[in-house]
MDTraj code that builds the backbone (N, CA, C; nanometers):
import mdtraj as md
import numpy as np

residues = "MET ASN PHE SER ILE HIS PRO SER PRO ALA VAL LEU ALA LEU PHE LEU ALA LEU GLY LEU ALA GLU ALA ALA ALA ALA ASP GLU GLY GLN ARG ALA SER SER VAL PRO LEU ALA PRO LYS TYR ARG GLN GLU CYS ALA ALA CYS HIS LEU PRO TYR PRO PRO ALA LEU LEU PRO ALA ALA ALA TRP ARG GLY ILE LEU ALA GLY LEU PRO ASP HIS TYR GLY THR ASP ALA SER LEU ASP ALA ALA SER THR ARG GLU LEU SER ALA TRP LEU ASP ALA HIS ALA GLY THR GLY LYS ARG ALA ARG GLU ARG PRO PRO GLU ASP ARG ILE THR ARG SER ALA TRP PHE ILE ARG LYS HIS ASP GLU VAL PRO ALA ARG THR TRP LYS LEU PRO ALA VAL ASN SER ALA ALA HIS CYS GLY ALA CYS HIS PRO GLN ALA GLU GLN GLY ASP PHE ASP GLU HIS ARG VAL ARG LEU PRO ARG".split()
xyz = np.array([
    [-8.7583, -14.2664, -2.4697],
    [-8.8084, -14.4323, -2.4815],
    [-8.7455, -14.5049, -2.6014],
    [-8.7686, -14.6274, -2.5483],
    [-8.7134, -14.7267, -2.6546],
    [-8.8221, -14.7848, -2.6910],
    [-8.8138, -14.8214, -2.8323],
    [-8.9390, -14.9110, -2.8837],
    [-8.8725, -14.9933, -2.9723],
    [-8.8908, -15.1000, -2.9899],
    [-8.8483, -15.2304, -3.0925],
    [-8.9957, -15.2768, -3.1536],
    [-8.9442, -15.3002, -3.2886],
    [-9.0515, -15.4001, -3.3368],
    [-9.0094, -15.4915, -3.4082],
    [-9.1030, -15.6069, -3.3360],
    [-9.1149, -15.7623, -3.3924],
    [-9.2165, -15.8037, -3.4698],
    [-9.1436, -15.8067, -3.6437],
    [-9.2687, -15.8194, -3.6967],
    [-9.2925, -15.9520, -3.6857],
    [-9.3997, -16.0041, -3.6978],
    [-9.4405, -16.1808, -3.6440],
    [-9.3773, -16.2358, -3.8471],
    [-9.3751, -16.3238, -3.7980],
    [-9.3404, -16.4553, -3.9274],
    [-9.4153, -16.4418, -4.0503],
    [-9.5389, -16.3856, -4.0404],
    [-9.6340, -16.4057, -4.1936],
    [-9.5862, -16.2661, -4.2511],
    [-9.5844, -16.1373, -4.1326],
    [-9.4945, -16.0282, -4.2102],
    [-9.3930, -16.0593, -4.2666],
    [-9.2630, -16.0921, -4.1955],
    [-9.1599, -16.1470, -4.2571],
    [-9.2062, -16.2011, -4.3986],
    [-9.2463, -16.3354, -4.4077],
    [-9.3031, -16.4078, -4.5234],
    [-9.3110, -16.3149, -4.6268],
    [-9.4478, -16.2149, -4.5608],
    [-9.4825, -16.1759, -4.6958],
    [-9.3862, -16.0492, -4.7467],
    [-9.2555, -15.9881, -4.7074],
    [-9.1707, -15.9068, -4.7539],
    [-9.0815, -15.9821, -4.8146],
    [-9.0188, -16.1133, -4.7668],
    [-8.9645, -16.1998, -4.8254],
    [-9.0438, -16.2627, -4.9658],
    [-9.1736, -16.2623, -4.9881],
    [-9.2396, -16.2709, -5.0418],
    [-9.2684, -16.2010, -5.1739],
    [-9.2689, -16.0665, -5.1060],
    [-9.2897, -15.9511, -5.2470],
    [-9.1231, -15.9175, -5.2790],
    [-9.0346, -15.9477, -5.2305],
    [-8.8666, -15.9088, -5.2448],
    [-8.8145, -16.0273, -5.3344],
    [-8.8749, -16.1387, -5.3745],
    [-8.8694, -16.2711, -5.4496],
    [-8.9121, -16.1750, -5.5755],
    [-9.0563, -16.1303, -5.5742],
    [-9.1413, -16.1338, -5.6902],
    [-9.0456, -16.0046, -5.7372],
    [-9.0221, -15.9173, -5.6812],
    [-8.9444, -15.7912, -5.7394],
    [-8.8110, -15.8587, -5.8104],
    [-8.7521, -15.9186, -5.7564],
    [-8.6265, -15.9701, -5.8007],
    [-8.6535, -16.0900, -5.9344],
    [-8.7313, -16.1624, -5.8996],
    [-8.8056, -16.2311, -6.0530],
    [-8.8003, -16.1686, -6.1515],
    [-8.9205, -16.0003, -6.0916],
    [-8.9549, -15.9595, -6.2283],
    [-8.8000, -15.8462, -6.3008],
    [-8.7169, -15.8108, -6.2154],
    [-8.5487, -15.7770, -6.2389],
    [-8.5296, -15.8661, -6.3322],
    [-8.4889, -16.0194, -6.2891],
    [-8.4242, -16.0778, -6.3412],
    [-8.4905, -16.1261, -6.5164],
    [-8.6470, -16.1146, -6.5080],
    [-8.7077, -16.1497, -6.6245],
    [-8.6655, -16.0381, -6.7326],
    [-8.6669, -15.9297, -6.6680],
    [-8.6129, -15.7991, -6.7406],
    [-8.4581, -15.7956, -6.7829],
    [-8.3807, -15.8445, -6.6863],
    [-8.2830, -15.8189, -6.7136],
    [-8.2156, -15.9394, -6.8701],
    [-8.3471, -16.0363, -6.8427],
    [-8.3009, -16.1665, -6.8821],
    [-8.3654, -16.1475, -7.0320],
    [-8.4453, -16.0265, -7.0465],
    [-8.5021, -15.9874, -7.1661],
    [-8.4398, -15.9294, -7.2738],
    [-8.2970, -15.8329, -7.2255],
    [-8.2149, -15.8018, -7.2466],
    [-8.0700, -15.8365, -7.2813],
    [-8.0686, -15.9512, -7.1925],
    [-7.9024, -16.0354, -7.1981],
    [-7.8818, -16.1201, -7.2971],
    [-8.0144, -16.1741, -7.3372],
    [-7.9881, -16.2785, -7.4148],
    [-7.9060, -16.2386, -7.6103],
    [-7.7714, -16.2387, -7.6100],
    [-7.7592, -16.2015, -7.7166],
    [-7.8142, -16.2656, -7.8336],
    [-7.8140, -16.2273, -7.9414],
    [-7.8890, -16.2296, -8.0688],
    [-7.8385, -16.3149, -8.1693],
    [-7.9361, -16.4187, -8.2080],
    [-7.8736, -16.5757, -8.2870],
    [-7.8335, -16.4791, -8.4191],
    [-7.6999, -16.5010, -8.4722],
    [-7.6985, -16.4422, -8.5869],
    [-7.8001, -16.4698, -8.6848],
    [-7.8778, -16.5646, -8.7051],
    [-7.9903, -16.6038, -8.8475],
    [-8.0989, -16.4996, -8.7911],
    [-8.1009, -16.4736, -8.6368],
    [-8.2162, -16.4105, -8.6027],
    [-8.2115, -16.2500, -8.6376],
    [-8.0723, -16.2173, -8.6391],
    [-8.0240, -16.0952, -8.6866],
    [-8.0391, -16.0831, -8.8295],
    [-7.9631, -16.1587, -8.8882],
    [-8.0067, -16.1547, -9.0532],
    [-8.1481, -16.1674, -9.1216],
    [-8.2059, -16.2387, -9.0260],
    [-8.3790, -16.2743, -9.1170],
    [-8.4652, -16.1538, -8.9941],
    [-8.4581, -16.1425, -8.9418],
    [-8.5547, -16.0415, -8.8592],
    [-8.4893, -15.8942, -8.8198],
    [-8.3968, -15.9070, -8.7817],
    [-8.3465, -15.7522, -8.7719],
    [-8.3679, -15.6914, -8.8505],
    [-8.3243, -15.7245, -8.9573],
    [-8.2954, -15.6788, -9.1415],
    [-8.3993, -15.6006, -9.0803],
    [-8.5196, -15.5994, -9.0621],
    [-8.6806, -15.5568, -9.1540],
    [-8.7267, -15.4924, -9.0172],
    [-8.6898, -15.4665, -8.8597],
    [-8.7581, -15.4873, -8.8061],
    [-8.6523, -15.4678, -8.6421],
    [-8.6936, -15.4102, -8.5733],
    [-8.6505, -15.3930, -8.4170],
    [-8.6172, -15.5592, -8.4113],
    [-8.5208, -15.5816, -8.3415],
    [-8.4738, -15.7243, -8.3019],
    [-8.5320, -15.7761, -8.1486],
    [-8.6969, -15.7777, -8.1803],
    [-8.7388, -15.7574, -8.0039],
    [-8.6838, -15.9376, -7.9474],
    [-8.6389, -15.8483, -7.8173],
    [-8.5959, -15.9794, -7.7031],
    [-8.6927, -16.0985, -7.7116],
    [-8.6484, -16.1898, -7.7283],
    [-8.7366, -16.3431, -7.7309],
    [-8.8211, -16.3516, -7.6056],
    [-8.7430, -16.3053, -7.5036],
    [-8.8111, -16.2764, -7.3802],
    [-8.9658, -16.2476, -7.3323],
    [-8.9667, -16.1713, -7.4424],
    [-9.1180, -16.0655, -7.4321],
    [-9.2271, -16.0883, -7.5167],
    [-9.2126, -16.2843, -7.5259],
    [-9.3211, -16.3655, -7.6029],
    [-9.2903, -16.4985, -7.5250],
    [-9.4314, -16.5661, -7.5035],
    [-9.4170, -16.7069, -7.4920],
    [-9.3680, -16.7587, -7.6279],
    [-9.2992, -16.9179, -7.5567],
    [-9.2679, -16.9974, -7.7092],
    [-9.3846, -17.0190, -7.7865],
    [-9.5043, -17.0535, -7.7868],
    [-9.6153, -17.0547, -7.8213],
    [-9.6575, -16.9327, -7.9374],
    [-9.6110, -16.8015, -7.8899],
    [-9.6292, -16.6949, -7.9926],
    [-9.5198, -16.6727, -8.0915],
    [-9.4026, -16.6981, -8.0447],
    [-9.3011, -16.7142, -8.1546],
    [-9.2978, -16.8274, -8.2594],
    [-9.3653, -16.9584, -8.1914],
    [-9.4232, -17.0703, -8.2929],
    [-9.4971, -17.0473, -8.4214],
    [-9.5989, -16.9601, -8.3648],
    [-9.7212, -16.8807, -8.4209],
    [-9.6842, -16.7838, -8.5576],
    [-9.5951, -16.6780, -8.4823],
    [-9.5339, -16.6198, -8.5830],
    [-9.4498, -16.6732, -8.6996],
    [-9.3570, -16.7528, -8.6988],
    [-9.2519, -16.8259, -8.7306],
    [-9.3677, -16.9310, -8.8523],
    [-9.5082, -16.9700, -8.8038],
    [-9.5662, -17.0608, -8.8846],
    [-9.6335, -16.9633, -9.0122],
    [-9.6703, -16.8276, -8.9600],
    [-9.7124, -16.6891, -9.0612],
    [-9.6489, -16.6229, -9.1155],
    [-9.4785, -16.6711, -9.1322],
    [-9.4449, -16.5502, -9.2015],
    [-9.4411, -16.5519, -9.3223],
    [-9.5425, -16.6544, -9.4253],
    [-9.5758, -16.6036, -9.5811],
    [-9.6681, -16.4827, -9.5500],
    [-9.7560, -16.4698, -9.4370],
    [-9.8196, -16.3008, -9.4485],
    [-9.7973, -16.2778, -9.2914],
    [-9.6759, -16.2126, -9.2795],
    [-9.6055, -16.1823, -9.1724],
    [-9.6474, -16.0638, -9.1340],
    [-9.7707, -16.0317, -9.1013],
    [-9.8225, -15.8793, -9.0548],
    [-9.8461, -15.8126, -9.1691],
    [-9.8664, -15.8925, -9.2796],
    [-9.8859, -15.7764, -9.4163],
    [-9.7863, -15.8237, -9.5130],
    [-9.6595, -15.8591, -9.4917],
    [-9.5526, -15.9048, -9.5458],
    [-9.5411, -16.0246, -9.5611],
    [-9.4950, -16.0805, -9.6873],
    [-9.4146, -16.2221, -9.7281],
    [-9.2668, -16.2051, -9.6568],
    [-9.2756, -16.3043, -9.5426],
    [-9.1178, -16.3320, -9.4762],
    [-9.0707, -16.4614, -9.4987],
    [-9.1212, -16.5133, -9.6177],
    [-9.0922, -16.6566, -9.5740],
    [-8.9457, -16.7079, -9.5858],
    [-8.9112, -16.7925, -9.5029],
    [-8.7440, -16.8453, -9.5052],
    [-8.7692, -16.9868, -9.5818],
    [-8.5884, -17.0614, -9.5819],
    [-8.6681, -17.1700, -9.5953],
    [-8.6854, -17.2428, -9.4984],
    [-8.6795, -17.3834, -9.4775],
    [-8.7252, -17.5008, -9.3719],
    [-8.6144, -17.4756, -9.2490],
    [-8.4718, -17.5229, -9.3179],
    [-8.3660, -17.5208, -9.2375],
    [-8.3572, -17.3629, -9.1218],
    [-8.3883, -17.2768, -9.1776],
    [-8.3597, -17.1121, -9.1391],
    [-8.5047, -17.1449, -9.0173],
    [-8.5911, -17.1552, -9.0879],
    [-8.7133, -17.1466, -8.9248],
    [-8.6963, -17.2435, -8.8496],
    [-8.6605, -17.4124, -8.8911],
    [-8.5894, -17.4815, -8.7892],
    [-8.4996, -17.4041, -8.6774],
    [-8.3870, -17.3607, -8.7314],
    [-8.3185, -17.2914, -8.6287],
    [-8.3280, -17.1671, -8.5883],
    [-8.4404, -17.0971, -8.6394],
    [-8.5053, -16.9652, -8.5348],
    [-8.5918, -17.0025, -8.4169],
    [-8.6548, -17.0970, -8.4686],
    [-8.7444, -17.2172, -8.4039],
    [-8.7250, -17.2667, -8.2739],
    [-8.5707, -17.3396, -8.2898],
    [-8.4856, -17.3570, -8.1592],
    [-8.4154, -17.2386, -8.0915],
    [-8.3805, -17.1499, -8.1709],
    [-8.3574, -17.0612, -8.0992],
    [-8.4498, -16.9683, -7.9878],
    [-8.5417, -16.9517, -8.0765],
    [-8.6554, -16.8614, -7.9698],
    [-8.6966, -16.9422, -7.8359],
    [-8.7431, -17.0625, -7.9260],
    [-8.8077, -17.1743, -7.7694],
    [-8.7152, -17.1973, -7.6683],
    [-8.5578, -17.1656, -7.6797],
    [-8.4824, -17.1693, -7.5843],
    [-8.4839, -17.0551, -7.5055],
    [-8.4959, -16.9223, -7.5666],
    [-8.4958, -16.7833, -7.4940],
    [-8.6322, -16.7332, -7.4759],
    [-8.7758, -16.8054, -7.5382],
    [-8.8898, -16.7293, -7.4908],
    [-8.9276, -16.6741, -7.3388],
    [-8.9909, -16.6090, -7.3460],
    [-9.0601, -16.5302, -7.2087],
    [-9.1362, -16.6740, -7.1387],
    [-9.0554, -16.7130, -7.0130],
    [-9.1399, -16.7560, -6.9576],
    [-9.2184, -16.7351, -6.8219],
    [-9.1451, -16.5665, -6.7848],
    [-9.2335, -16.5164, -6.6839],
    [-9.3677, -16.4402, -6.6809],
    [-9.3633, -16.3708, -6.5687],
    [-9.5475, -16.3009, -6.6024],
    [-9.5369, -16.2486, -6.7188],
    [-9.4400, -16.2166, -6.7891],
    [-9.4685, -16.1283, -6.9351],
    [-9.5433, -16.2231, -7.0389],
    [-9.5065, -16.3442, -7.0571],
    [-9.5746, -16.4533, -7.0843],
    [-9.6194, -16.5791, -7.0808],
    [-9.7246, -16.5264, -6.9425],
    [-9.8179, -16.6055, -6.8645],
    [-9.9026, -16.6768, -7.0044],
    [-9.9444, -16.5866, -7.0911],
    [-10.0380, -16.5939, -7.2231],
    [-9.9912, -16.5576, -7.3469],
    [-10.0443, -16.6062, -7.4419],
    [-10.0115, -16.5584, -7.5486],
    [-10.0836, -16.4403, -7.5981],
    [-10.0446, -16.3735, -7.6490],
    [-10.1100, -16.2115, -7.6629],
    [-10.2403, -16.2843, -7.8397],
    [-10.2953, -16.1929, -7.8566],
    [-10.4054, -16.1615, -7.9661],
    [-10.2654, -16.1079, -8.0877],
    [-10.3334, -16.1954, -8.1998],
    [-10.2236, -16.2178, -8.2976],
    [-10.1055, -16.2346, -8.3149],
    [-10.0597, -16.2933, -8.1853],
    [-9.9044, -16.2791, -8.1214],
    [-9.8165, -16.1816, -8.1425],
    [-9.9039, -16.0358, -8.0925],
    [-9.8171, -15.9209, -8.0836],
    [-9.7738, -15.8540, -7.9310],
    [-9.6727, -15.8651, -7.9369],
    [-9.6384, -15.8061, -7.8184],
    [-9.7231, -15.6648, -7.7705],
    [-9.7673, -15.6144, -7.8513],
    [-9.8039, -15.4577, -7.8368],
    [-9.9586, -15.4893, -7.7699],
    [-9.9744, -15.6310, -7.7749],
    [-10.1456, -15.6443, -7.7778],
    [-10.1819, -15.7422, -7.6212],
    [-10.0093, -15.7415, -7.5746],
    [-10.0021, -15.8558, -7.4656],
    [-10.0700, -15.7559, -7.3384],
    [-10.0739, -15.7989, -7.2583],
    [-10.1260, -15.7473, -7.1243],
    [-10.0040, -15.6771, -7.0662],
    [-9.9263, -15.7473, -7.0411],
    [-9.7969, -15.6183, -6.9624],
    [-9.8072, -15.5278, -7.0676],
    [-9.7843, -15.5071, -7.1905],
    [-9.7694, -15.4082, -7.2806],
    [-9.8728, -15.3108, -7.2544],
    [-9.9880, -15.3384, -7.2757],
    [-10.0532, -15.2351, -7.2488],
    [-10.0975, -15.1783, -7.1176],
    [-10.0678, -15.2452, -7.0095],
    [-10.0743, -15.1847, -6.8763],
    [-9.8942, -15.1200, -6.8793],
    [-9.7745, -15.1712, -6.9247],
    [-9.7080, -15.0520, -6.8769],
    [-9.6766, -14.9620, -6.9680],
    [-9.7790, -14.9301, -7.0701],
    [-9.8023, -14.8335, -7.1722],
    [-9.9606, -14.7379, -7.1123],
    [-9.9832, -14.7458, -7.0485],
    [-10.1345, -14.7209, -7.0246],
    [-10.1398, -14.5543, -7.0358],
    [-10.0361, -14.5179, -6.9551],
    [-9.9858, -14.3606, -6.9529],
    [-9.9818, -14.3033, -7.0915],
    [-9.9389, -14.3868, -7.1809],
    [-9.9195, -14.3099, -7.2778],
    [-10.0137, -14.2363, -7.3372],
    [-10.0391, -14.1181, -7.4105],
    [-10.1536, -14.0299, -7.4542],
    [-10.2001, -14.1107, -7.6090],
    [-10.2987, -14.1433, -7.6131],
    [-10.3873, -14.1544, -7.7738],
    [-10.2496, -14.0947, -7.8895],
    [-10.2856, -13.9644, -7.8747],
    [-10.2134, -13.8960, -7.9788],
    [-10.0666, -13.9399, -8.0258],
    [-9.9895, -13.9439, -7.8534],
    [-9.8515, -14.0320, -7.9255],
    [-9.8015, -14.1333, -8.0065],
    [-9.9025, -14.2017, -7.9926],
    [-9.8840, -14.3377, -8.0746],
    [-9.9167, -14.3235, -8.2591],
    [-10.0119, -14.1741, -8.2800],
    [-9.9909, -14.1288, -8.3975],
    [-9.9086, -14.0359, -8.4244],
    [-9.8179, -13.9930, -8.3718],
    [-9.7289, -13.9313, -8.4194],
    [-9.6200, -13.9616, -8.4997],
    [-9.5880, -13.8972, -8.6588],
    [-9.4667, -13.9392, -8.7122],
    [-9.4097, -13.9683, -8.6843],
    [-9.2921, -13.9564, -8.6025],
    [-9.2008, -14.0370, -8.5747],
    [-9.2098, -14.1708, -8.4524],
    [-9.3389, -14.1819, -8.4304],
    [-9.3713, -14.3137, -8.3498],
    [-9.4618, -14.4203, -8.4742],
    [-9.5717, -14.3462, -8.5127],
    [-9.6234, -14.4269, -8.6117],
    [-9.7025, -14.5459, -8.5821],
    [-9.6444, -14.6612, -8.4793],
    [-9.7273, -14.7533, -8.4320],
    [-9.6601, -14.7941, -8.3267],
    [-9.7424, -14.8565, -8.2294],
    [-9.6857, -14.8945, -8.0873],
    [-9.6044, -15.0282, -8.1077],
    [-9.5294, -15.0598, -8.2117],
    [-9.4221, -15.1673, -8.2229],
    [-9.3506, -15.0490, -8.2942],
    [-9.2933, -14.9692, -8.3117],
    [-9.1650, -14.8801, -8.3459],
    [-9.1400, -14.8500, -8.2039],
    [-9.0590, -14.9504, -8.1439],
    [-9.0324, -14.8882, -7.9592],
    [-8.9131, -14.7778, -7.9516],
    [-8.7888, -14.7784, -8.0563],
    [-8.6931, -14.7026, -8.0594],
    [-8.7654, -14.5495, -8.1000],
    [-8.8934, -14.5303, -8.1247],
    [-8.8818, -14.3907, -8.1056],
    [-8.8996, -14.3462, -7.9584],
    [-8.9512, -14.3957, -7.8785],
    [-8.9464, -14.3683, -7.7399],
    [-8.8163, -14.4434, -7.6896],
    [-8.7784, -14.5389, -7.6908],
    [-8.6845, -14.6286, -7.5870],
    [-8.5577, -14.6164, -7.6577],
    [-8.4711, -14.5070, -7.5991],
    [-8.3707, -14.5137, -7.7472],
    [-8.2952, -14.6283, -7.7310],
    [-8.2910, -14.6849, -7.6516],
    [-8.1642, -14.7936, -7.6647],
    [-8.2584, -14.9494, -7.6649],
    [-8.3703, -14.9412, -7.7266],
    [-8.4709, -15.0502, -7.7955],
    [-8.3686, -15.1275, -7.8718],
    [-8.2694, -15.1363, -7.9454],
    [-8.2000, -15.1622, -8.0464],
    [-8.0850, -15.2964, -7.9664],
    [-8.0834, -15.2633, -7.7976],
    [-8.0176, -15.3128, -7.7488],
    [-8.0638, -15.4482, -7.6712],
    [-8.2056, -15.3834, -7.6549],
    [-8.3060, -15.4543, -7.5884],
    [-8.2953, -15.3616, -7.4657],
    [-8.3214, -15.2657, -7.4523],
    [-8.3077, -15.1713, -7.2771],
    [-8.4501, -15.1337, -7.3216],
    [-8.4866, -15.1591, -7.2298],
    [-8.6641, -15.0517, -7.2262],
    [-8.6859, -15.0135, -7.1204],
    [-8.6100, -14.9670, -7.0322],
    [-8.5729, -14.9158, -6.9247],
    [-8.6781, -14.7592, -6.8965],
    [-8.7956, -14.7788, -6.8192],
    [-8.8834, -14.6490, -6.8370],
    [-8.8138, -14.5037, -6.8306],
    [-8.7404, -14.5257, -6.7097],
    [-8.6502, -14.3935, -6.6528],
    [-8.5567, -14.3263, -6.7836],
    [-8.5562, -14.3721, -6.9024],
    [-8.4672, -14.3637, -7.0144],
    [-8.5903, -14.2949, -7.1335],
    [-8.7125, -14.3170, -7.0720],
    [-8.8362, -14.2854, -7.2394],
    [-8.7869, -14.1434, -7.2103],
    [-8.8173, -14.1466, -7.3841],
    [-8.8534, -13.9657, -7.4060],
    [-8.9269, -14.0159, -7.5258],
    [-9.0427, -13.9428, -7.5185],
    [-9.1561, -13.9426, -7.5943],
    [-9.1438, -13.8390, -7.6728],
    [-9.1765, -13.8779, -7.8278],
    [-9.1642, -13.7384, -7.9436],
    [-9.2501, -13.6449, -7.9129],
    [-9.2406, -13.5033, -7.9649],
    [-9.2972, -13.4146, -7.9718],
    [-9.3735, -13.4111, -8.0930],
])
top = md.Topology()
chain = top.add_chain()
for i, resn in enumerate(residues, 1):
    res = top.add_residue(resn, chain, resSeq=i)
    for name in ("N", "CA", "C"):
        top.add_atom(name, md.element.get_by_symbol(name[0]), res)
traj = md.Trajectory(xyz[None], top)
């Protein structure tokens, strides 16, 4: 017997849309890790913590973070006006625009964004409390390539 399947145009359109959505998500993930860090960002921000890829937050969140530098999550990270303008321009240019950045997360925290919570929902609560982790913001504890902007879930190593 010879069977041939001829999907309807609607089914073909659905598969095309799903493929485009998957490609867009992959492109957004690639974009998050492919933006070379601005020297000022590396100097001022990455000196104290992981250089979070700018595509992980929308521009409004980055603007909020820069406005709050005098009390940056409990630390005075104030910068001069010229440095703040330079960082603001760079972060605006490279901020997230895809599904990860649809909304500004509470307190402008990546770890409180809907996508972060969804991607980490299988992580046991005790893992976040391990001394090697200590915080959801310590990405490098589980993502060995986080410094390079690589958060591939296939390379995750949960500390014991």
